[in-house]
C-alpha positions in Angstrom: 32.5 18.8 31.3 30.1 21.7 30.5 28.9 19.8 27.4 27.9 16.9 29.6 26.1 19.0 32.0 24.2 20.8 29.3 23.3 17.4 27.6 22.1 15.9 30.8 19.9 19.0 31.6 18.4 18.7 28.1 17.7 15.1 28.4 16.0 15.7 31.9 13.9 18.5 30.3 12.8 16.2 27.6 11.6 13.5 30.3 10.0 16.2 32.3 8.0 18.0 29.7 7.4 15.6 26.9 3.9 14.3 27.4 3.1 11.1 25.6 0.1 11.3 23.1 -2.7 9.0 23.5 -2.2 5.6 22.1 -3.4 5.4 18.5 -2.2 2.0 17.6 -3.9 -0.3 20.2 -7.6 -0.6 21.3 -8.5 2.9 20.2 -8.2 1.9 16.5 -10.2 -0.8 14.8 -7.9 -3.6 14.0 -8.0 -4.6 10.2 -9.0 -8.2 9.7 -9.1 -10.6 6.8 -10.8 -13.9 6.8 -9.0 -17.1 5.4 -11.5 -19.6 3.7 -10.8 -23.3 3.6 -10.6 -24.2 -0.1 -12.5 -26.9 -1.8 -10.8 -30.0 -3.5 -9.9 -28.0 -6.7 -6.1 -27.8 -6.9 -4.5 -24.3 -7.2 -1.7 -23.8 -9.7 0.8 -21.2 -8.5 1.3 -19.4 -11.8 0.4 -15.6 -10.9 -2.9 -15.9 -12.9 -5.7 -16.5 -10.3 -7.8 -18.6 -12.6 -9.2 -21.1 -10.2 -12.9 -20.7 -9.1 -11.8 -21.3 -5.4 -10.6 -17.7 -5.2 -14.1 -16.5 -5.5 -14.9 -18.0 -2.1 -12.6 -15.7 -0.2 -13.3 -12.1 0.8 -11.2 -9.3 -0.5 -8.8 -7.3 1.4 -7.8 -3.8 0.2 -7.1 -0.1 1.3 -3.5 0.1 1.3 -1.8 3.1 3.0 1.5 4.7 2.0 4.6 4.7 4.3 6.7 6.5 1.5 6.8 8.8 0.0 3.5 10.5 1.5 2.9 8.8 4.8 -0.7 8.2 5.8 -2.2 8.8 2.3 -3.9 6.1 0.3 -1.7 4.2 -2.2 -1.8 5.7 -5.8 -2.5 2.3 -7.2 -5.1 -0.1 -6.1 -4.2 -3.4 -4.3 -6.3 -6.3 -3.3 -5.7 -9.7 -1.8 -7.4 -13.0 -0.8 -6.5 -15.9 1.5 -7.2 -19.5 1.2 -5.9 -22.6 3.1 -6.1 -26.4 3.4 -4.6 -28.9 5.8 -1.1 -28.3 4.4 -0.7 -24.9 2.9 -1.8 -21.2 3.1 -2.6 -19.8 -0.4 -2.4 -16.1 -1.0 -3.1 -14.0 -4.1 -2.3 -10.4 -4.3 -3.6 -8.3 -7.3 -1.4 -5.3 -7.8 -3.4 -3.0 -10.3 -1.3 -0.5 -12.1 -2.3 2.4 -14.4 0.7 2.1 -16.4 1.6 -1.7 -16.5 4.4 -1.1 -19.1 6.3 0.6 -16.4 6.3 -2.3 -14.0 9.8 -3.2 -13.0 11.2 -6.6 -12.3 14.9 -7.1 -12.0 16.2 -10.7 -12.2 18.5 -11.4 -9.2 19.5 -14.1 -6.8 17.1 -15.0 -4.2 16.9 -12.6 -1.2 18.6 -9.8 -3.1 17.2 -6.3 -2.9 16.6 -4.7 -6.3 14.6 -1.5 -7.7 11.8 -3.8 -8.6 8.0 -3.9 -7.9 7.6 -6.1 -4.9 4.7 -7.7 -2.9 5.4 -9.1 0.6 3.4 -11.0 3.1 4.3 -11.0 6.7 2.7 -13.6 9.2 2.9 -13.5 12.9 1.9 -17.2 13.3 3.4 -17.3 16.9 0.8 -14.6 17.7 3.3 -13.0 20.0 3.4 -9.4 18.5 7.3 -9.9 18.2 8.0 -12.5 15.6 6.9 -12.8 12.0 7.7 -14.9 8.8 7.8 -12.8 5.8 7.5 -14.1 2.2 7.8 -11.7 -0.9 8.3 -11.8 -4.7 9.0 -9.3 -7.4 7.5 -8.8 -10.9 10.2 -11.0 -12.4 9.4 -13.9 -9.9 12.5 -13.4 -7.7 11.7 -14.5 -4.1 12.8 -13.3 -0.8 12.0 -14.5 2.8 13.0 -13.0 6.1 12.2 -13.7 9.8 11.2 -10.7 11.8 12.1 -10.7 15.5 12.1 -8.6 18.7 9.3 -6.7 16.9 11.5 -4.7 14.6 14.7 -6.6 13.8 15.2 -8.8 10.7 17.0 -12.0 9.8 17.5 -12.2 6.0 19.5 -15.5 6.5 16.2 -17.4 7.2 15.2 -19.5 4.3 12.0 -21.4 3.8 10.7 -23.8 1.1 7.6 -22.3 -0.6 6.1 -21.5 -3.9 5.5 -18.2 -5.5 4.9 -16.9 -9.0 4.2 -13.5 -10.5 2.7 -12.6 -13.8 2.2 -9.0 -15.6 -1.0 -8.4 -17.4 -2.9 -5.4 -18.9 -4.3 -4.4 -15.7 -1.1 -4.6 -13.6 0.5 -7.8 -12.0 -0.5 -10.7 -9.8 1.4 -12.6 -7.3 0.5 -15.9 -6.0 1.9 -17.7 -2.9 1.6 -21.3 -1.6 3.2 -21.4 2.0 3.3 -24.7 3.6 2.2 -24.7 7.2 5.3 -26.6 8.1 7.4 -23.5 7.2 5.5 -21.5 9.8 5.7 -22.0 13.6 2.4 -22.0 15.5 0.5 -23.5 18.5 -2.1 -26.2 18.1 -4.7 -23.7 19.2 -5.4 -21.2 16.5 -8.6 -19.8 17.8 -7.2 -16.3 18.3 -6.0 -16.0 14.7 -2.6 -14.8 13.5 -1.0 -11.4 12.9 -0.6 -10.6 9.2 0.3 -7.6 7.0 0.9 -6.9 3.3 3.3 -4.8 1.6 3.7 -3.4 -1.9 6.5 -1.6 -3.5 6.0 0.5 -6.7 9.6 1.1 -7.9 9.2 3.8 -10.3 7.3 6.1 -7.7 9.6 4.8 -4.8 6.2 4.1 -3.1 6.0 1.7 -0.3 2.5 0.9 0.9 1.0 -1.4 3.6 -2.3 -3.0 4.3 -1.9 -1.9 8.0 0.1 1.2 8.2 3.0 1.4 10.6 3.7 5.0 11.7 7.3 6.1 11.6 7.1 8.0 14.7 6.3 4.9 16.7 8.6 2.0 17.7 7.8 -1.6 16.8 6.7 -3.4 13.6 5.1 -6.7 14.1 3.1 -5.4 17.0 1.2 -3.2 14.5 -0.1 -6.1 12.3 -3.8 -6.7 11.3 -5.5 -10.0 12.1 -5.9 -13.2 9.9 -8.8 -15.2 11.1 -10.7 -18.3 10.1 -7.8 -20.8 10.2 -8.8 -23.8 12.3 -8.3 -27.5 12.7 -4.8 -27.7 11.1 -3.3 -31.1 11.8 0.2 -31.4 13.3 2.7 -30.9 10.4 5.3 -33.6 9.6 8.4 -31.4 9.2 11.3 -33.4 8.3 13.9 -32.4 5.7 17.0 -34.5 5.0 19.5 -33.0 2.5 22.5 -35.2 2.1 25.4 -33.6 0.1 28.6 -34.6 -1.7 31.5 -32.5 -2.4 34.6 -33.1 -4.5 37.4 -30.7 -5.1 41.0 -30.0 -5.9 43.6 -27.5 -4.8 46.4 -26.4 -7.2 49.4 -24.5 -5.8 53.2 -24.6 -6.4 53.4 -24.2 -2.5 52.2 -27.8 -2.2 55.4 -29.2 -3.8 57.8 -30.4 -1.1 60.4 -33.0 -0.7 57.7 -35.6 0.3 54.9 -34.2 -2.0 56.0 -33.9 -5.5 52.8 -32.8 -7.1 51.2 -29.3 -7.0 47.7 -30.9 -6.8 45.8 -32.0 -3.8 42.3 -33.6 -4.1 39.6 -34.0 -1.6 36.1 -35.3 -1.2 33.5 -35.1 1.6 30.0 -36.3 2.4 27.6 -35.1 5.0 24.0 -34.1 5.5 21.9 -31.4 6.9 18.6 -32.4 8.7 15.6 -30.4 9.9 12.9 -32.0 12.0 9.8 -30.5 13.4 9.7 -31.6 17.0 6.3 -29.9 17.3 4.4 -27.2 15.2 6.5 -24.6 16.9 9.8 -26.3 17.8 12.5 -27.3 15.2 15.6 -29.5 15.4 18.4 -28.6 12.9 21.4 -30.9 12.5 24.4 -30.7 10.4 26.8 -33.8 10.0 30.3 -33.1 8.8 29.3 -29.9 7.3 31.1 -28.2 4.3 31.1 -24.4 3.7 33.3 -24.3 0.6 30.7 -22.2 -1.3 31.0 -19.3 1.2 32.4 -16.0 0.1 36.0 -15.3 1.4 36.4 -12.7 4.2 37.5 -9.3 3.2 41.3 -8.5 3.4 42.9 -6.8 6.2 46.1 -6.2 8.1 45.4 -5.8 11.7 48.1 -3.7 13.6 46.1 -3.4 16.9 46.4 -5.7 19.9 42.8 -6.7 19.6 41.1 -9.5 17.6 39.2 -8.7 14.4 35.5 -9.4 14.4 34.5 -11.3 11.2 30.9 -11.6 10.0 29.2 -15.0 10.0 28.3 -16.5 6.5 27.8 -20.2 7.2 24.1 -21.1 6.7 23.7 -23.4 9.7 24.8 -20.6 12.0 23.2 -17.7 10.2 19.6 -19.2 9.7 17.6 -18.4 12.9 20.6 -17.0 14.8 18.5 -14.2 15.9 17.2 -16.2 19.0 20.8 -16.6 20.2 21.5 -12.8 20.2 22.8 -11.6 23.6 24.3 -8.3 23.1 26.1 -6.9 26.1 27.1 -3.6 24.6 25.2 -0.8 22.7 25.5 1.6 19.9 26.9 0.8 16.5 30.8 0.8 17.2 33.0 -1.7 18.6 30.8 -2.0 21.8 27.9 -3.2 19.9 29.8 -6.4 19.0 30.2 -7.6 22.5 28.1 -10.9 22.9 28.2 -14.1 24.8 27.9 -16.0 21.6 30.2 -15.4 18.6 29.5 -18.3 16.2 32.9 -17.9 14.3 34.5 -19.5 17.4 33.1 -22.9 16.2 35.3 -24.2 13.6 37.9 -21.5 14.1 41.5 -21.7 12.9 43.5 -23.8 15.3 45.1 -22.1 18.2 48.4 -23.6 17.8 50.5 -22.8 14.6 53.4 -25.2 13.9 55.0 -22.7 11.5 55.7 -20.5 14.4 57.6 -23.3 16.2 59.9 -24.6 13.4 63.6 -24.6 13.9 66.7 -24.9 11.6 66.2 -28.6 11.2 62.6 -28.3 10.1 62.0 -28.6 6.3 58.2 -28.3 6.2 55.2 -27.9 8.4 51.6 -28.8 7.7 48.8 -27.1 9.6 45.0 -27.5 8.9 43.6 -24.0 8.1 40.4 -24.7 10.0 39.1 -26.9 12.7 36.6 -29.5 11.5 33.1 -29.5 12.8 32.1 -33.2 13.4 28.5 -32.2 13.8 26.1 -29.6 15.2 22.6 -29.4 16.2 20.2 -26.7 17.3 16.6 -26.5 18.7 14.8 -23.3 18.1 11.2 -22.2 18.4 8.5 -20.7 20.6 6.1 -22.3 23.0 2.4 -21.4 23.4 3.3 -19.8 26.7 5.6 -17.2 25.1 8.9 -19.0 25.8 11.4 -18.6 23.1 13.9 -21.4 23.2 17.4 -21.9 21.5 19.8 -24.6 22.0 23.1 -25.3 20.1 25.6 -28.1 20.5 28.6 -28.5 18.3 31.7 -30.7 18.4 34.8 -30.0 16.6 37.5 -32.5 16.0 41.0 -32.9 17.4 43.3 -31.5 14.7 46.9 -32.5 14.1 49.7 -31.0 12.1 53.1 -32.4 11.4 56.8 -31.4 11.3 59.0 -32.8 8.5 62.7 -32.6 9.5 65.8 -32.6 7.3 66.8 -36.1 8.8 63.5 -37.5 7.2 61.8 -37.8 10.6 58.1 -36.9 10.8 56.4 -35.9 14.0 52.6 -35.3 14.4 51.5 -32.7 16.8 48.1 -31.9 18.2 47.3 -28.3 17.4 43.6 -28.1 18.5 41.9 -30.2 21.1 38.6 -32.1 20.8 36.0 -29.3 21.8 32.5 -29.2 22.7 30.4 -26.0 22.5 27.0 -25.6 24.1 24.8 -22.5 23.9 21.4 -22.3 25.7 19.1 -19.2 25.2 15.6 -18.7 26.5 13.2 -15.6 26.8 9.7 -15.2 28.0 7.2 -12.5 26.7 4.6 -10.7 28.8 2.1 -8.0 28.0 1.8 -9.0 24.4 5.5 -8.8 23.8 6.0 -5.4 25.5 7.9 -7.0 28.4 10.6 -9.7 28.0 12.8 -11.6 30.6 15.5 -14.0 29.3 18.7 -15.8 30.0 21.6 -17.4 28.4 24.2 -19.9 29.2 27.3 -21.2 27.3 29.8 -23.8 28.0 33.1 -24.7 26.2 34.8 -27.9 27.1 38.1 -28.9 25.7 39.8 -32.3 26.1 43.5 -31.2 26.5 45.7 -34.2 26.3 48.9 -32.6 25.0 51.3 -30.3 27.2 51.7 -28.0 24.2 48.1 -27.1 24.4 48.0 -26.3 28.2 47.8 -22.5 27.3 44.1 -23.1 26.4 41.1 -23.1 29.0 39.8 -26.7 29.5 36.4 -25.2 30.8 34.8 -21.8 30.1 31.4 -21.1 31.4 29.2 -17.9 30.9 25.7 -17.0 31.9 23.5 -14.1 31.8 19.9 -12.7 32.2 18.3 -9.8 30.4 15.1 -7.9 30.4 13.3 -5.2 28.5 10.1 -3.3 29.3 8.2 -0.9 27.1 5.7 1.5 28.6 3.6 4.6 27.9 2.3 3.4 24.6 5.5 1.8 23.4 7.3 5.1 23.4 9.7 4.4 26.3 11.7 1.4 27.1 14.1 0.1 29.8 16.7 -2.6 29.1 19.2 -4.3 31.2 21.7 -7.3 31.3 23.8 -9.1 34.0 26.4 -11.6 33.0 29.0 -13.8 34.7 31.8 -15.8 33.5 34.2 -18.5 34.8 37.2 -19.9 33.1 39.3 -22.8 34.3 42.6 -24.2 33.1 46.3 -25.0 34.1 48.2 -22.0 35.5 49.8 -21.5 32.2 46.3 -20.9 30.5 45.1 -18.6 33.3 48.4 -16.6 33.3 48.0 -16.1 29.4 44.5 -14.7 30.1 45.8 -12.4 32.7 48.5 -11.1 30.3 46.1 -10.7 27.3 45.4 -7.4 25.6 41.9 -7.4 27.0 43.1 -6.7 30.5 46.9 -6.5 30.9 47.1 -7.4 34.6 51.0 -6.9 34.3 50.7 -3.1 34.4 53.0 -2.0 37.2 50.9 1.0 38.2 47.5 -0.9 38.4 46.4 -1.0 42.0 43.3 -3.1 41.6 44.7 -6.1 39.7 47.9 -8.2 39.8 49.5 -11.2 38.2 49.0 -14.4 40.0 50.8 -17.2 38.2 49.3 -19.9 40.3 45.6 -19.3 39.7 43.7 -22.0 37.8 40.5 -19.9 37.3 39.0 -16.4 36.8 35.6 -15.1 37.6 34.2 -12.0 36.2 30.9 -10.1 35.8 29.3 -7.6 33.4 26.1 -5.5 33.4 24.2 -2.9 31.2 21.2 -0.8 31.9 19.6 1.7 29.4 16.5 4.0 29.6 15.3 5.1 26.1 12.6 7.1 24.6 12.0 5.2 21.3 8.8 6.7 20.0 7.6 10.1 19.2 7.2 12.4 16.3 10.6 14.2 16.6 12.7 13.4 19.6 14.3 10.2 20.8 16.8 9.9 23.5 18.7 7.2 25.6 21.0 7.2 28.6 22.7 4.1 30.0 25.7 2.4 31.6 27.7 -0.7 30.9 30.6 -2.3 32.9 32.9 -5.2 32.5 34.9 -6.3 35.5 38.7 -7.1 35.2 38.3 -10.9 35.2 35.3 -11.0 32.9 36.3 -13.3 30.0 33.9 -14.6 27.4 36.1 -15.2 24.3 36.1 -18.9 24.2 32.7 -18.8 22.5 31.8 -15.1 22.8 33.4 -11.9 21.8 34.7 -8.8 23.8 37.5 -6.6 22.9 38.4 -5.0 26.3 37.3 -5.4 30.0 38.0 -3.6 33.2 36.0 -0.5 32.3 32.6 1.2 33.1 31.1 3.5 30.4 28.1 5.8 30.9 26.5 7.7 28.0 23.7 10.0 26.9 22.4 10.2 23.4 19.5 12.4 22.0 18.3 12.7 18.4 15.8 14.7 16.4 14.0 13.4 13.3 12.0 15.1 10.7 10.0 12.6 8.6 7.5 15.1 6.8 8.8 16.0 3.3 9.7 19.8 3.0 10.4 21.9 -0.1 13.8 20.3 -0.8 14.1 17.2 1.4 12.2 14.1 2.3 13.6 13.5 5.8 16.5 14.3 7.9 18.1 13.2 11.2 20.4 14.8 13.8 21.8 13.4 16.9 24.5 14.0 19.5 25.9 11.8 22.2 28.4 11.9 24.9 30.3 9.3 27.1 32.6 8.9 30.0 34.9 5.9 30.9 36.5 4.7 34.2 38.4 1.5 34.9 37.8 -0.4 38.2 40.5 1.1 40.2 38.5 3.4 39.8 40.6 5.8 37.4 38.9 8.3 35.1 40.1 7.4 31.6 38.5 10.2 29.5 35.3 11.4 27.7 34.1 11.5 24.2 31.2 13.1 22.1 29.9 12.4 18.7 27.5 14.5 16.2 25.7 13.1 13.3 23.5 14.3 10.6 21.8 12.6 7.6 19.3 13.9 5.0 17.4 12.5 2.0 16.6 14.9 -0.8 13.5 14.9 -2.9 15.4 13.3 -5.9 16.3 10.3 -3.5 19.9 11.3 -3.1 21.0 11.0 0.5 24.0 12.7 2.3 25.4 12.4 5.8 28.2 13.7 7.9 29.6 13.4 11.5 32.3 14.3 13.9 33.6 12.5 17.0 36.0 13.9 19.7 37.8 11.9 22.1 39.4 13.9 24.9 43.1 13.8 26.0 42.9 10.9 28.5 44.6 7.8 30.1 45.1 4.6 28.1 45.6 1.2 30.0 46.5 -0.6 26.8 48.8 1.8 24.7 52.0 0.2 26.1 50.7 -3.2 25.6 51.4 -4.4 29.2 53.2 -1.5 30.3 52.0 1.2 32.8 49.0 3.5 32.0 49.9 6.1 29.3 48.7 9.7 28.5 47.1 9.7 25.0 46.3 12.9 22.9 42.9 14.1 22.1 41.6 12.7 18.7 39.0 13.9 16.3 37.3 11.7 13.7 35.1 13.0 10.9 33.1 11.5 8.1 30.9 12.4 5.3 29.3 10.8 2.2 26.7 10.9 -0.4 24.8 8.3 -2.5 22.6 8.6 -5.6 19.2 7.2 -6.4 19.6 3.4 -6.2 16.8 2.9 -8.7 18.9 4.1 -11.6 20.9 2.0 -14.0 24.0 3.6 -12.8 24.3 4.8 -9.2 27.0 5.2 -6.7 28.2 6.3 -3.3 31.3 8.3 -2.2 32.5 8.1 1.5 35.3 10.2 3.0 36.7 10.0 6.4 39.6 11.3 8.3 41.1 11.7 11.8 43.8 13.9 13.5 45.2 14.1 17.0 46.7 16.9 19.1 50.1 15.6 18.4 49.8 16.1 14.6 49.1 12.6 13.7 46.6 12.4 10.8 44.7 9.9 8.4 42.3 9.8 5.7 40.2 7.3 3.8 38.3 7.7 0.5 36.0 5.1 -0.8 33.9 5.6 -4.0 31.5 2.9 -5.2 29.8 2.5 -8.5 27.0 0.1 -9.4 26.2 -0.6 -13.1 22.9 -2.4 -14.0 24.0 -3.3 -17.3 20.8 -5.3 -18.0 17.8 -6.4 -15.9 19.8 -9.5 -14.9 23.4 -8.3 -14.9 25.0 -6.1 -12.4 28.6 -5.0 -11.8 29.9 -3.3 -8.7 33.3 -1.5 -8.3 34.4 -0.3 -4.8 37.9 1.0 -4.5 39.3 2.3 -1.1 42.5 4.3 -0.5 43.8 5.0 2.9 46.8 7.0 4.1 48.0 7.5 7.7 50.8 9.2 9.6 51.1 8.2 13.2 53.6 10.1 15.4 53.7 7.3 18.0 53.0 3.9 16.7 53.8 1.0 19.0 56.9 -1.2 17.8 57.9 -3.6 20.5 58.3 -4.1 24.2 61.8 -5.5 25.0 63.9 -6.3 28.1 67.5 -5.5 28.5 70.0 -7.8 30.4 69.2 -6.1 33.8 65.4 -6.9 33.4 64.3 -3.4 32.7 61.4 -3.2 30.2 61.6 -0.7 27.3 58.5 0.4 25.3 59.6 1.2 21.7 57.6 3.5 19.5 58.2 5.3 16.1 56.7 7.5 13.5 54.8 5.4 10.9 53.7 6.1 7.4 51.1 3.6 6.1 49.2 3.4 2.8 46.6 0.9 1.9 44.7 0.1 -1.3 41.8 -2.3 -1.9 39.2 -2.8 -4.5 36.2 -5.0 -4.3 34.8 -6.2 -7.6 31.5 -8.0 -8.0 29.6 -9.3 -10.9 26.0 -10.8 -10.6 24.5 -12.5 -13.5 21.1 -14.3 -13.1 19.8 -16.5 -15.8 16.6 -17.5 -13.9 15.4 -17.0 -10.3 17.0 -20.3 -9.5 20.3 -20.1 -11.5 22.8 -17.5 -11.0 26.5 -16.7 -11.4 28.4 -14.5 -8.9 32.0 -13.3 -8.9 33.8 -11.6 -6.1 37.3 -10.4 -6.2 39.5 -8.1 -4.1 43.1 -7.1 -4.2 44.3 -5.8 -0.8 47.7 -4.0 -0.6 49.3 -2.2 2.4 52.7 -1.0 3.3 54.1 0.7 6.5 57.4 2.4 7.0 58.8 3.2 10.5 61.4 5.9 11.3 62.7 8.1 14.1 62.4 5.5 17.0 61.7 6.5 20.5 61.1 5.1 23.9 58.1 5.7 26.1 60.3 6.1 29.1 58.2 8.4 31.4 54.6 7.2 31.3 52.1 9.8 32.6 54.8 12.5 33.0 53.6 16.0 32.2 52.3 16.4 28.7 52.0 13.8 26.1 55.4 14.5 24.4 57.1 14.5 27.8 56.6 10.7 28.1 59.0 10.0 25.4 62.8 9.8 25.2 64.2 10.1 21.7 67.1 8.1 20.7 70.2 10.0 19.5 71.6 9.2 16.1 74.6 7.1 17.5 72.4 5.2 20.0 70.6 3.0 17.5 72.3 0.8 14.9 70.5 -1.2 12.1 71.9 -4.6 11.4 70.5 -5.6 8.0 71.5 -9.3 8.0 69.4 -9.9 11.0 66.8 -7.1 10.1 67.2 -5.8 13.6 68.0 -2.6 15.4 70.5 -2.5 18.4 70.2 0.1 21.1 73.3 1.2 23.0 71.9 3.5 25.8 75.3 4.3 27.5 77.5 4.5 24.3 79.9 1.8 25.7 80.0 -0.1 22.4 77.6 -2.9 23.5 73.9 -3.1 22.8 71.7 -3.4 25.8 68.8 -4.7 23.7 67.6 -5.3 20.2 64.1 -5.1 18.4 63.1 -6.3 15.0 62.7 -4.0 11.9 58.9 -3.4 11.9 58.5 -2.3 8.3 55.9 -4.3 6.4 54.6 -4.8 2.9 51.5 -7.1 2.5 49.7 -8.0 -0.7 46.9 -10.2 -1.2 44.3 -11.1 -3.8 41.2 -13.2 -3.2 38.4 -14.1 -5.6 35.3 -16.5 -5.8 33.3 -17.5 -8.7 30.1 -19.3 -7.7 27.6 -20.9 -9.8 24.4 -21.7 -7.9 21.5 -23.7 -9.3 18.4 -24.6 -7.2 17.3 -27.5 -9.5 14.6 -28.5 -7.2 13.2 -26.7 -4.2 15.7 -27.0 -1.5 18.1 -29.0 -3.6 21.2 -27.2 -4.8 24.4 -27.7 -7.0 27.3 -25.4 -6.5 30.3 -25.0 -8.8 33.0 -23.0 -7.1 36.3 -21.7 -8.1 38.4 -19.7 -5.8 41.8 -18.0 -6.4 44.3 -16.7 -3.9 47.6 -14.9 -4.1 49.7 -13.7 -1.0 53.0 -11.8 -1.1 54.6 -10.3 1.9 58.1 -8.7 2.8 59.4 -6.1 5.0 60.3 -3.3 2.6 57.6 -0.8 3.8 57.5 0.9 0.4 54.2 1.5 -1.3 54.1 1.7 -5.1 50.6 0.7 -6.4 51.6 -0.1 -10.0 54.6 -2.2 -9.0 52.8 -3.8 -6.1 49.9 -5.0 -8.3 52.3 -6.4 -10.9 54.4 -8.1 -8.2 51.2 -9.5 -6.6 49.8 -11.1 -9.7 53.4 -12.7 -10.6 53.0 -14.6 -7.3 52.2 -18.2 -7.6 48.5 -18.7 -7.0 46.4 -21.2 -5.1 43.5 -22.4 -7.1 40.6 -24.3 -5.5 37.8 -26.1 -7.6 34.8 -27.3 -5.7 31.7 -29.1 -6.7 28.9 -29.5 -4.1 25.6 -31.3 -4.7 22.7 -31.5 -2.2 19.5 -33.2 -2.7 16.5 -32.4 -0.4 14.4 -35.6 0.7 10.9 -35.4 2.1 10.0 -32.1 0.3 
């Protein structure tokens, strides 16, 4: 614990002796202002040429300042801009002068895709809250991006607006013109105070990033630093209504579709629905989706989860990604698993059905049919911010009752409900004070299921969560305190609540747990959680943070949220040093260390950990990083998966990597990581990535990953013998995994693109030298195991089971299945996307899937790939057409 004491002392020293510098970003500095002028009746053509006489009416903004590579210096190239407006649109023209116009770079990519191009961006804080901004950008090839900034310094690239932009290169440089409809912004009816605004320019060949209003790297915040846009007045209420009906048609081809009652290997389907966006006011928007279809979404990456915990999958569906920032309610911190904990995890809506009929078939069953996903009948959300500083978000979604069927050898067919009709509701609100430096908010969720089938009584019929949160910046934005408090209540039949008590998140059945116990008669659970942090976020070099988070044993949010584990309290300290001024051989570097301790609610001390990280950017724009994490020998409440607490060995993880200059035609990244434990377990992962920019509109990416692990005590099974005694079986395991992500991006125009994604995923694990964890928390780590003798365990190949004869009397007290696995999968998508009119899209999607699994446990890359691609594929072809009305 000397490390912890030293770190706490160091942190306290920083607090005590670090004097905040005078505020140089508020009233002490003249705020830059640009005047918007109402244009005359002459129409403005958005073509990147600025030929209309109306532009001569507007004053010129200029004097851009570098953020990179030489922070604080004037831009090496001159940039000017002008702003006009009328009742419906904001018109902006930016002139980017260039001394070498032939070197201006413009890569042709799909919208919202970053590239080593020359860019111009405009960011508008129309809420005038110093925390939220709508940003529009374009590169020299005419590729657009838009992003919503929130919480002052966070970004949401999933936000998409409908606006016009064009660029044109000439002998003096290049020009970007924008027409931004007011109905794409959010603002109050009273605009007398003006809006926040900033302009950005990137000069690719120089790696130069400049801003009209500079944002110091040593200060927190982003939107709060903007200049002012004045002169806009008398803007009428905008009629914001978009209706985009869509039609899909598709077919699935697979040999697996052929059954005794379905003779064809084809299956056809069609669908119709609509997306609707309606402006309730100038700053509140209603989004609705009816019978949504997400067939164009890229497949999730392959994985084979051997842990007891659920995998976290990223959200890719547009309805849930666009504007989702307002529903953020993070209960954890950091960038690991704890950072994922949240009251709202949108992948719950439309999830795979809880009940799987294939797991229930018997010898009389010839075929089962389960829907892969739950259908969303409809969903609606209201988002926006009021003039009084209240941010509001409300989502309501209804998913359909899903049914599957058993087909029996006798010819009998039975239909079974596998997912009940479910309603999800999420409410989020937040109030700003002190120009966004202080916020207070809250969130509530409700999951209601109509359970009308006894086979679904293992599900909660009602799950409620609520929470409050706050943040407060002080001492010139350099310090911040944050906190959350949350509560949950779940209700259901005793079977459902019993399943929750037994779940890997809590394991109430642990025999040595003194603070929790199984109660099979309970019909509800109620829990709480809290988080509190104190942080130094600004300053030239030093930042630090300390905090605590805690989840009570009965805290449960996974009906519509996400949490991996409860019944724990964690406290941490973190301190970091950053050097942002370029030196003789580097541009910047960062170094940080952290330390944490964990207890359960007994309370029992579970252990401590520490982490050290270092990263650096060199003068040639190459980057390198490395780090190491140590976890102490400690106690695990979940290692035996429901058994008693268990001593676990100390573990060390390390990682390092390097990437080259991403502006080059060929660039890459190499990552290497590994881990080891004090009991000689070891693992390593290597992942190189190469990116080839073959032309200005064609890019190829190759990203293979190879992983190898040896674990001396991998969990196998928990089994009971005839006397009711429970046995916890472990074994040595060797696992190898290979995957390779392949991407091709071909862009014909800014509105027409072709994308290919493919990934083979292969993994195999072999178990040997079985042992029993018979003496938990006895002596040292190895003392907890009892090794089986050679004549104690017998393998039965016909049953693929091992029998254990503990007393050598010729009879087997219990059996467990052979755990070896060999899993192979290939997924790919080819997506042609054409935005034939603003907001109107045509998708042509082909996807291919191969899956092959067995229990051999032997990894042979060449043979495995050959075997995988000889598997009967599933091919899906989808055409989706949407048309935006009321543009």
